[in-house]
LOZA-144147 format. One record per residue: x, y, z of N, C-alpha, C, CB in turn; residue number from 1. Coordinates in steps of 0.1 Angstrom, whole numbers. Glycine has a CB too. Layout:
BEGIN
   n.xx   n.yy   n.zz  ca.xx  ca.yy  ca.zz   c.xx   c.yy   c.zz  cb.xx  cb.yy  cb.zz  pos
      X      Y      Z      X      Y      Z      X      Y      Z      X      Y      Z  NUM
...
! end
This chain:
BEGIN
   n.xx   n.yy   n.zz  ca.xx  ca.yy  ca.zz   c.xx   c.yy   c.zz  cb.xx  cb.yy  cb.zz  pos
    793    689    962    784    699    959    790    714    958    773    698    969    1
    787    719    949    793    734    946    787    744    957    789    740    930    2
    797    752    961    793    763    970    786    775    963    805    769    977    3
    777    781    968    772    793    962    778    805    967    757    794    964    4
    781    814    957    789    827    961    781    838    955    805    827    954    5
    780    849    965    774    863    961    785    872    962    763    868    970    6
    787    881    950    797    891    949    790    904    950    805    889    936    7
    791    909    962    784    922    964    793    934    958    781    925    980    8
    791    940    949    799    950    943    807    943    930    810    956    954    9
    799    936    925    806    927    913    809    936    901    795    913    908   10
    805    948    900    807    956    889    820    965    890    793    963    886   11
    825    966    904    837    973    905    849    966    900    838    977    918   12
    861    973    902    874    968    896    877    955    903    887    979    897   13
    876    954    916    879    941    923    869    931    920    880    941    939   14
    855    935    922    845    925    919    845    920    905    832    930    922   15
    849    926    895    850    920    883    860    909    881    852    930    873   16
    872    912    889    882    902    888    878    890    896    895    908    894   17
    872    892    907    867    881    916    857    873    906    860    887    930   18
    848    879    900    838    871    892    845    863    880    828    881    885   19
    855    870    873    861    863    863    870    851    868    870    874    856   20
    876    852    879    884    841    884    874    829    888    893    846    896   21
    864    833    896    855    823    901    847    815    890    846    831    910   22
    846    822    879    838    815    866    846    801    863    839    827    852   23
    860    801    866    868    790    863    871    780    875    879    795    859   24
    865    784    887    866    775    898    857    763    898    864    782    909   25
    863    751    899    853    740    897    843    737    908    861    727    895   26
    845    743    921    836    741    931    828    752    935    843    737    942   27
    826    762    926    818    775    931    807    776    920    829    790    931   28
    796    781    924    784    785    916    783    799    920    771    777    919   29
    783    809    910    782    823    913    766    828    910    792    831    903   30
    762    834    922    747    836    921    745    849    912    741    838    936   31
    735    848    904    733    860    896    726    871    905    725    856    884   32
    732    883    900    728    895    909    717    904    900    743    906    915   33
    706    908    906    698    918    899    703    931    902    684    917    903   34
    710    937    893    717    950    894    706    961    897    725    952    881   35
    695    962    895    684    970    899    682    970    914    673    966    892   36
    684    959    920    681    958    934    694    958    943    673    945    937   37
    707    959    937    718    955    945    719    965    956    730    954    936   38
    714    977    956    715    986    968    703    984    978    714   1001    962   39
    694    975    975    682    973    984    687    964    994    670    967    977   40
    685    969   1008    691    961   1018    683    947   1021    692    971   1031   41
    671    947   1018    664    934   1020    668    924   1010    648    936   1020   42
    669    929    997    675    919    987    689    915    991    675    925    973   43
    697    924    995    711    920    999    710    910   1010    719    933   1005   44
    702    911   1020    701    901   1031    696    887   1025    690    907   1041   45
    688    887   1015    683    875   1009    695    869   1001    670    878    999   46
    704    876    995    715    871    987    726    865    998    721    884    978   47
    727    872   1009    735    866   1019    730    854   1024    737    874   1030   48
    717    852   1026    711    840   1030    712    828   1020    696    843   1033   49
    712    832   1007    713    821    998    727    817    994    705    825    986   50
    737    823   1000    751    821    997    758    814   1007    758    833    995   51
    769    807   1003    778    801   1014    789    809   1017    783    787   1009   52
    793    818   1006    804    827   1006    799    841   1000    817    821    998   53
    801    850   1007    800    865   1001    811    874   1001    790    873   1009   54
    814    878    990    826    888    988    820    902    988    834    886    974   55
    827    910    996    823    924    996    834    932    989    821    928   1011   56
    830    938    977    839    945    970    833    960    969    840    938    955   57
    833    966    980    826    977    984    835    988    991    816    973    993   58
    831   1000    990    839   1010   1000    836   1006   1014    834   1026    997   59
    844   1014   1022    844   1009   1037    830   1010   1042    854   1018   1046   60
    822   1023   1040    809   1024   1045    799   1012   1042    803   1037   1040   61
    799   1008   1029    792    999   1023    795    985   1029    793   1000   1009   62
    807    983   1031    812    970   1036    807    969   1052    830    969   1035   63
    808    980   1058    803    979   1074    788    977   1073    806    992   1083   64
    780    983   1066    766    982   1065    763    968   1061    761    991   1056   65
    770    962   1051    768    949   1047    769    937   1057    777    946   1037   66
    781    939   1065    783    930   1076    772    932   1087    797    932   1082   67
    767    943   1090    757    945   1099    744    938   1094    755    960   1102   68
    741    938   1082    729    929   1076    732    914   1078    726    932   1059   69
    746    910   1075    749    895   1075    748    892   1088    762    890   1069   70
    752    899   1098    751    896   1112    738    893   1118    755    906   1120   71
    728    899   1110    714    895   1115    710    881   1113    704    904   1109   72
    717    875   1104    716    861   1100    720    851   1111    724    858   1088   73
    727    855   1120    733    848   1131    741    835   1125    722    844   1141   74
    738    823   1129    745    812   1125    744    809   1109    739    800   1133   75
    733    815   1103    729    812   1089    738    822   1080    714    814   1086   76
    745    831   1088    755    840   1079    764    832   1070    764    849   1089   77
    766    837   1057    778    832   1050    790    835   1056    778    836   1035   78
    801    829   1050    816    834   1052    815    849   1045    828    822   1045   79
    820    858   1052    822    871   1045    837    874   1043    815    884   1054   80
    840    876   1030    854    881   1027    853    895   1022    860    872   1016   81
    859    904   1031    858    918   1028    870    923   1023    854    926   1041   82
    870    929   1010    881    935   1003    883    950   1006    881    933    989   83
    874    956   1016    877    969   1018    888    969   1031    862    977   1023   84
    891    983   1035    899    985   1046    892    983   1060    905    997   1044   85
    879    981   1060    870    985   1072    874    974   1083    854    985   1068   86
    878    961   1081    879    952   1091    894    945   1092    869    942   1089   87
    903    952   1086    916    946   1085    925    946   1098    924    952   1074   88
    920    955   1107    926    955   1120    917    951   1132    933    968   1122   89
    905    944   1128    897    938   1139    902    925   1144    883    937   1134   90
    905    924   1157    911    912   1162    901    899   1161    915    914   1176   91
    888    901   1158    880    889   1157    878    885   1143    866    891   1163   92
    885    893   1134    885    890   1119    898    883   1115    883    904   1111   93
    897    872   1107    909    867   1101    915    876   1091    907    853   1095   94
    929    877   1091    935    885   1081    941    877   1069    945    894   1087   95
    936    880   1057    938    871   1046    952    869   1040    929    876   1036   96
    963    869   1048    976    867   1042    983    855   1050    985    880   1041   97
    978    843   1045    983    831   1053    999    828   1054    977    818   1046   98
   1005    834   1044   1019    832   1043   1028    839   1054   1024    837   1029   99
   1020    848   1061   1027    854   1073   1031    845   1085   1018    865   1079  100
   1024    833   1086   1027    825   1096   1016    815   1100   1031    833   1106  101
   1018    805   1106   1008    795   1109    997    801   1116   1014    783   1116  102
    997    811   1126    987    816   1133    976    823   1123    993    827   1143  103
    983    830   1112    973    836   1102    966    826   1095    980    844   1092  104
    974    815   1092    967    805   1083    955    797   1091    978    794   1078  105
    958    795   1103    949    786   1112    936    794   1115    957    782   1126  106
    939    807   1116    926    816   1119    917    816   1107    929    832   1122  107
    923    814   1094    916    815   1083    908    801   1083    926    818   1069  108
    912    790   1086    904    778   1086    891    779   1093    912    767   1092  109
    880    777   1084    867    777   1089    862    790   1095    867    767   1099  110
    869    801   1092    865    814   1096    854    819   1089    876    824   1095  111
    845    827   1094    833    832   1087    835    847   1086    821    828   1096  112
    845    853   1091    848    868   1088    864    870   1084    845    877   1102  113
    865    873   1072    879    874   1066    880    888   1060    881    863   1053  114
    891    894   1064    895    907   1058    907    904   1048    898    917   1070  115
    903    906   1035    914    905   1025    924    917   1026    908    903   1011  116
    937    915   1027    947    926   1028    947    936   1016    960    921   1030  117
    952    948   1019    956    958   1009    967    953   1000    959    970   1016  118
    967    958    989    978    955    979    992    960    984    976    963    965  119
    993    974    989   1005    979    993   1009    971   1006   1004    994    994  120
    999    969   1014   1003    962   1028   1006    947   1026    990    963   1039  121
   1001    941   1016   1006    927   1013   1020    929   1009    999    921   1001  122
   1024    937   1000   1038    939    996   1047    942   1008   1038    949    987  123
   1044    951   1017   1051    954   1028   1052    944   1038   1046    965   1033  124
   1041    938   1041   1040    927   1052   1049    915   1049   1026    923   1055  125
   1050    910   1036   1057    899   1033   1072    902   1034   1053    894   1019  126
   1076    914   1033   1090    918   1036   1094    919   1051   1092    930   1030  127
   1085    925   1058   1087    928   1073   1087    916   1081   1077    938   1078  128
   1076    907   1080   1074    896   1088   1087    887   1090   1063    889   1083  129
   1093    882   1080   1105    874   1083   1115    881   1090   1110    868   1071  130
   1118    893   1088   1128    901   1095   1124    903   1109   1130    914   1087  131
   1112    906   1112   1108    907   1127   1107    894   1134   1095    915   1128  132
   1103    883   1127   1102    869   1133   1115    864   1136   1095    860   1124  133
   1125    868   1129   1138    862   1130   1146    872   1139   1144    860   1117  134
   1140    882   1144   1146    892   1153   1158    899   1147   1150    885   1167  135
   1157    901   1134   1168    907   1126   1166    923   1128   1168    901   1109  136
   1155    927   1126   1152    942   1130   1141    941   1142   1146    951   1117  137
   1141    954   1147   1133    956   1159   1119    962   1155   1140    965   1170  138
   1110    961   1165   1096    967   1162   1098    982   1164   1084    960   1172  139
   1108    986   1170   1111   1000   1171   1118   1007   1160   1118   1002   1182  140
   1122   1000   1150   1130   1005   1138   1121   1015   1129   1135    993   1128  141
   1128   1025   1126   1120   1034   1117   1120   1028   1102   1127   1050   1118  142
   1108   1025   1097   1107   1018   1085   1103   1028   1073   1097   1007   1087  143
   1108   1026   1062   1104   1036   1051   1099   1026   1039   1118   1045   1046  144
   1088   1029   1034   1082   1020   1024   1081   1029   1011   1067   1016   1030  145
   1086   1025   1000   1084   1031    988   1076   1022    979   1097   1034    982  146
   1066   1026    971   1060   1017    961   1054   1024    950   1049   1009    968  147
   1052   1017    939   1047   1021    927   1036   1011    923   1058   1023    916  148
   1023   1016    918   1013   1007    914   1008   1012    901   1001   1006    924  149
   1003   1002    894    994   1005    882    981   1013    886    990    990    875  150
    976   1019    876    965   1029    880    952   1022    882    962   1039    869  151
    950   1009    879    939   1002    883    936   1000    898    940    990    877  152
    946   1004    905    944   1003    921    936   1014    926    959   1004    927  153
    935   1024    917    926   1036    921    911   1034    917    930   1050    915  154
    908   1023    912    893   1021    907    890   1029    893    883   1026    920  155
    877   1029    891    873   1034    879    876   1048    877    858   1032    877  156
    876   1058    888    880   1071    886    894   1073    882    876   1078    897  157
    903   1066    887    918   1067    883    919   1060    869    928   1060    894  158
    912   1050    866    913   1044    852    909   1054    842    905   1032    852  159
    897   1061    845    892   1071    835    902   1082    833    878   1076    840  160
    908   1085    845    918   1098    843    930   1092    835    924   1104    859  161
    935   1082    835    947   1077    828    943   1074    813    953   1062    835  162
    930   1071    811    926   1069    798    922   1081    790    914   1060    798  163
    922   1092    797    920   1105    791    934   1110    783    915   1116    803  164
    932   1118    775    943   1123    766    954   1130    775    937   1134    756  165
    949   1140    784    958   1147    793    958   1142    806    955   1161    793  166
    970   1135    809    971   1130    822    987   1129    826    965   1115    823  167
    991   1129    838   1003   1129    843   1009   1115    839   1003   1131    859  168
   1021   1113    837   1027   1099    834   1030   1092    847   1041   1101    826  169
   1032   1099    857   1036   1093    871   1033   1104    881   1053   1089    871  170
   1029   1099    893   1028   1109    904   1029   1102    917   1015   1117    903  171
   1035   1109    928   1033   1105    942   1021   1109    947   1045   1110    951  172
   1016   1102    957   1004   1107    964   1004   1102    979    990   1102    957  173
    995   1104    986    995   1101   1001   1005   1110   1008    998   1085   1003  174
   1005   1122   1003   1016   1132   1008   1014   1138   1023   1016   1144    998  175
   1002   1133   1027   1000   1138   1043   1005   1126   1052    982   1142   1046  176
   1011   1115   1046   1016   1104   1053   1006   1097   1062   1026   1109   1061  177
    995   1095   1056    983   1089   1063    976   1079   1055    974   1099   1067  178
    983   1072   1046    977   1063   1035    969   1052   1044    988   1057   1025  179
    957   1049   1038    948   1040   1045    953   1025   1048    935   1039   1038  180
    964   1022   1041    970   1009   1044    980   1008   1056    978   1004   1031  181
    984   1020   1060    994   1020   1072    989   1014   1084    999   1033   1075  182
    977   1015   1089    972   1008   1101    974    993   1100    957   1013   1103  183
    971    986   1089    972    972   1091    986    968   1090    963    965   1081  184
    996    976   1082   1010    972   1082   1015    972   1097   1017    982   1073  185
   1011    983   1104   1014    985   1118   1010    974   1127   1009    997   1122  186
    996    972   1125    989    962   1135    994    948   1133    973    963   1133  187
    996    943   1120   1000    929   1119   1015    927   1120    996    925   1105  188
   1022    936   1122   1036    937   1125   1040    941   1139   1043    946   1117  189
   1031    946   1146   1034    951   1161   1043    963   1159   1041    939   1170  190
   1043    972   1150   1053    983   1149   1050    994   1158   1053    988   1135  191
   1060    999   1164   1058   1010   1174   1058   1023   1169   1069   1010   1183  192
   1064   1024   1156   1065   1036   1149   1059   1035   1135   1080   1040   1148  193
   1050   1047   1133   1044   1047   1120   1054   1048   1108   1035   1058   1119  194
   1054   1038   1099   1064   1039   1086   1062   1051   1079   1062   1026   1076  195
   1072   1056   1073   1069   1067   1063   1068   1058   1049   1082   1078   1062  196
   1056   1061   1044   1050   1054   1033   1048   1063   1021   1036   1047   1036  197
   1055   1062   1010   1055   1070    997   1050   1062    987   1067   1075    994  198
   1036   1060    985   1031   1054    973   1031   1063    961   1018   1049    975  199
   1031   1056    949   1030   1063    936   1023   1056    926   1044   1067    931  200
   1018   1061    916   1012   1055    905   1017   1059    891    998   1058    905  201
   1020   1049    882   1026   1050    869   1016   1048    859   1036   1041    867  202
   1020   1052    846   1010   1050    835   1011   1036    830   1014   1060    824  203
   1007   1027    837   1004   1012    834    993   1007    842   1016   1004    837  204
    985    999    838    973    996    843    973    986    856    965    989    831  205
    982    975    855    983    966    866    998    962    869    975    954    864  206
    999    958    881   1013    954    887   1017    964    896   1023    954    876  207
   1027    961    906   1032    969    915   1044    965    921   1025    971    924  208
   1052    974    926   1065    971    935   1065    978    948   1078    975    927  209
   1067    970    957   1068    976    971   1082    974    976   1057    970    981  210
   1089    985    979   1103    983    985   1106    989    998   1114    989    976  211
   1115    981   1005   1118    988   1019   1133    989   1019   1113    978   1034  212
   1139   1001   1019   1155   1001   1021   1158   1000   1035   1161   1014   1015  213
   1169    993   1037   1175    990   1052   1189    993   1052   1173    976   1056  214
   1193   1001   1062   1208   1001   1065   1211    989   1075   1213   1016   1072  215
   1224    984   1072   1227    972   1081   1229    976   1096   1240    966   1076  216
   1230    989   1098   1232    992   1113   1219    991   1121   1238   1006   1115  217
   1208    990   1112   1196    988   1118   1193    974   1124   1186    992   1108  218
   1200    966   1119   1200    950   1122   1204    947   1137   1209    942   1113  219
   1198    939   1144   1200    935   1157   1213    927   1158   1189    929   1163  220
   1216    921   1147   1228    912   1147   1236    914   1133   1224    897   1149  221
   1248    910   1133   1256    911   1121   1250    903   1110   1270    907   1124  222
   1249    909   1099   1242    901   1087   1250    907   1074   1224    905   1084  223
   1247    900   1063   1251    904   1050   1238    901   1041   1266    896   1045  224
   1241    903   1028   1230    903   1018   1227    887   1018   1234    909   1003  225
   1236    879   1018   1233    864   1016   1225    860   1028   1247    855   1015  226
   1228    864   1040   1221    859   1052   1206    863   1051   1229    864   1066  227
   1204    875   1046   1190    880   1046   1183    872   1034   1190    897   1043  228
   1190    869   1024   1186    861   1013   1181    848   1017   1196    860   1003  229
   1190    840   1024   1186    827   1030   1175    828   1040   1199    819   1037  230
   1174    839   1049   1164    840   1058   1151    841   1051   1166    851   1068  231
   1150    849   1040   1137    850   1034   1134    838   1027   1136    861   1025  232
   1143    831   1020   1140    819   1013   1135    808   1022   1151    813   1006  233
   1139    807   1034   1136    797   1045   1122    800   1048   1146    796   1058  234
   1119    812   1052   1105    817   1057   1094    813   1046   1106    833   1058  235
   1097    815   1034   1087    813   1023   1088    800   1016   1087    824   1012  236
   1097    790   1021   1100    779   1014   1087    770   1011   1111    770   1022  237
   1076    770   1020   1064    761   1018   1053    771   1011   1058    755   1034  238
   1056    782   1007   1045    790   1001   1042    787    986   1048    806   1002  239
   1029    786    984   1026    782    970   1026    794    960   1010    775    970  240
   1025    806    966   1023    818    957   1034    828    958   1010    824    959  241
   1044    825    968   1054    835    971   1067    829    968   1053    841    984  242
   1076    835    960   1088    830    956   1098    840    958   1088    827    942  243
   1110    837    966   1122    845    968   1132    844    957   1129    840    981  244
   1133    854    948   1142    853    937   1157    854    940   1138    863    927  245
   1166    845    932   1180    846    934   1185    859    929   1186    834    928  246
   1198    861    932   1204    874    927   1202    875    911   1219    875    930  247
   1199    886    908   1197    891    893   1186    882    886   1213    889    885  248
   1178    874    893   1166    867    887   1154    877    886   1162    855    896  249
   1148    877    874   1137    886    873   1140    900    869   1129    886    885  250
   1153    902    866   1156    916    861   1159    914    847   1170    924    870  251
   1156    926    840   1158    925    824   1172    927    821   1150    937    816  252
   1175    924    808   1189    924    802   1195    938    804   1189    922    785  253
   1186    949    805   1191    961    808   1193    965    823   1182    969    801  254
   1190    956    832   1191    957    846   1179    963    852   1204    964    849  255
   1168    963    845   1156    969    851   1147    959    857   1148    976    840  256
   1140    963    868   1131    956    876   1116    962    874   1136    957    892  257
   1109    956    866   1096    961    862   1085    957    871   1093    957    850  258
   1074    964    872   1063    960    880   1052    951    876   1058    971    884  259
   1053    949    863   1041    941    856   1044    928    852   1037    948    843  260
   1053    921    857   1056    908    852   1048    897    857   1069    904    854  261
   1040    900    869   1031    890    874   1018    892    871   1032    888    887  262
   1013    901    862    999    905    860    992    892    855    998    918    850  263
    979    891    861    971    880    858    974    868    866    972    876    843  264
    981    870    877    985    858    886    982    861    900   1000    854    886  265
    983    851    909    982    853    923    997    853    929    973    841    929  266
   1007    853    921   1020    851    926   1025    864    931   1030    844    915  267
   1035    863    939   1043    874    945   1058    870    945   1039    876    960  268
   1066    880    940   1081    877    940   1088    887    951   1088    879    924  269
   1097    881    957   1105    890    967   1120    890    962   1104    883    982  270
   1126    901    960   1140    903    956   1148    911    966   1141    910    941  271
   1160    907    967   1169    913    977   1180    918    969   1173    903    989  272
   1182    933    970   1192    940    963   1202    946    972   1187    950    954  273
   1213    939    974   1221    944    986   1235    950    980   1224    932    998  274
   1242    957    989   1256    961    986   1263    960   1000   1256    976    979  275
   1270    950   1001   1277    947   1014   1287    956   1018   1284    933   1014  276
   1292    963   1007   1304    973   1008   1298    985   1014   1310    976    995  277
   1286    988   1011   1278   1001   1016   1270    997   1027   1268   1007   1005  278
   1270    985   1032   1262    980   1044   1247    984   1043   1269    985   1058  279
   1241    982   1031   1227    985   1029   1221    976   1019   1226    999   1024  280
   1209    975   1020   1201    967   1009   1187    973   1007   1200    950   1013  281
   1180    968    996   1165    972    994   1159    958    992   1163    983    980  282
   1149    956    998   1141    943    997   1128    948    990   1138    935   1011  283
   1125    942    978   1113    946    971   1105    934    968   1117    953    957  284
   1092    936    968   1081    926    965   1074    931    953   1070    925    977  285
   1072    922    943   1064    925    931   1051    916    929   1074    924    919  286
   1040    922    926   1028    913    926   1018    922    917   1022    909    941  287
   1008    915    914    997    921    905    988    927    916    989    910    895  288
    986    940    916    978    947    926    963    943    926    978    962    924  289
    958    937    915    945    933    914    944    916    914    939    939    900  290
    955    911    916    958    896    918    960    893    933    971    891    909  291
    972    889    936    976    887    950    973    899    959    990    884    951  292
    972    911    953    969    923    960    954    926    963    975    935    952  293
    945    917    957    930    920    957    922    906    955    926    931    945  294
    919    904    942    910    893    939    915    879    942    906    894    924  295
    927    878    937    934    865    940    935    861    955    948    867    935  296
    940    872    962    942    868    976    928    865    982    949    880    984  297
    918    872    978    905    869    985    900    856    980    893    882    981  298
    902    851    969    898    837    965    908    826    972    899    835    948  299
    920    829    973    929    820    982    924    818    997    944    827    983  300
    918    830   1002    912    828   1016    900    820   1016    909    842   1023  301
    891    822   1006    879    814   1005    883    799   1003    870    819    993  302
    893    795    996    896    782    995    901    776   1008    906    780    984  303
    910    783   1015    914    779   1029    902    777   1037    922    790   1034  304
    893    787   1038    882    786   1048    874    775   1046    873    798   1049  305
    872    772   1032    863    761   1029    869    747   1029    857    763   1015  306
    882    747   1032    890    734   1032    893    730   1019    883    723   1038  307
    893    738   1009    899    735    995    913    737    994    892    743    984  308
    919    730    985    933    732    981    933    749    979    938    723    966  309
    944    755    985    943    769    983    947    774    970    952    775    993  310
    952    766    961    956    770    946    944    768    938    968    762    941  311
    931    763    942    922    759    933    917    771    927    912    751    938  312
    915    772    913    910    783    906    920    795    904    899    788    912  313
    932    793    909    942    803    908    954    799    901    946    808    920  314
! end
């Protein structure tokens, strides 16, 4: 029997992507939404009641309000998968990045409250977790995160800005060093120090690269580039959607590493660029900010929570 799905916020950037992907899912029936009533709280409650799974593709305040309504249904509440930042550091919510370890995956199984991770934090977390779990770096290390994303990550407002004639080709933002993805990066890696995070947006619609530079003298034991390469490969050896690339794999003939190679997929690639003579390396993750960074990750979480093959529809 197919599961009924309600997408709250289906006309937004993430909601549209979730809808498009679920149309191809063999086990899902998408409930039709009356757009004239989508902000009516009683109507929303009826949609929650009619669904097995509800995706929240809303701003934080809207997601919090929606969860309060769903909670009124008690045991009849559907599985809630929230794409906002509102619940990503709540201990009673499952965090939707199962590749981070067995505890993360187990919590998703049969969970009714799931927080889909942010796109930047997905890229950062998959780099940091293997290093921390293997005690290569410390939770006290000062972490620097650099990232560039396509402009679709900013929703309709930023899409409209880049589609206008006069716009900047590239810009850094988050210059107050308080980006909304920082709390979940710290929380799910138990970091003692707030990372310095420098996000940026380029003149392309989808795709992103998240990079963390590291000096070898930060490491708690003697390593080189190949040791880190092997460590990352081992950590993600069983992952369906994460691949650790070999040296020079995924780089253009000109030696360029571009952010949009994985657009339209739920895949994520990790690359290690090291220089043992300089005792330093950069670890980069590449993903579709609207795929593994948003809609794809949310559907992957739904599959796991419902006991489906996690790759179904992806």
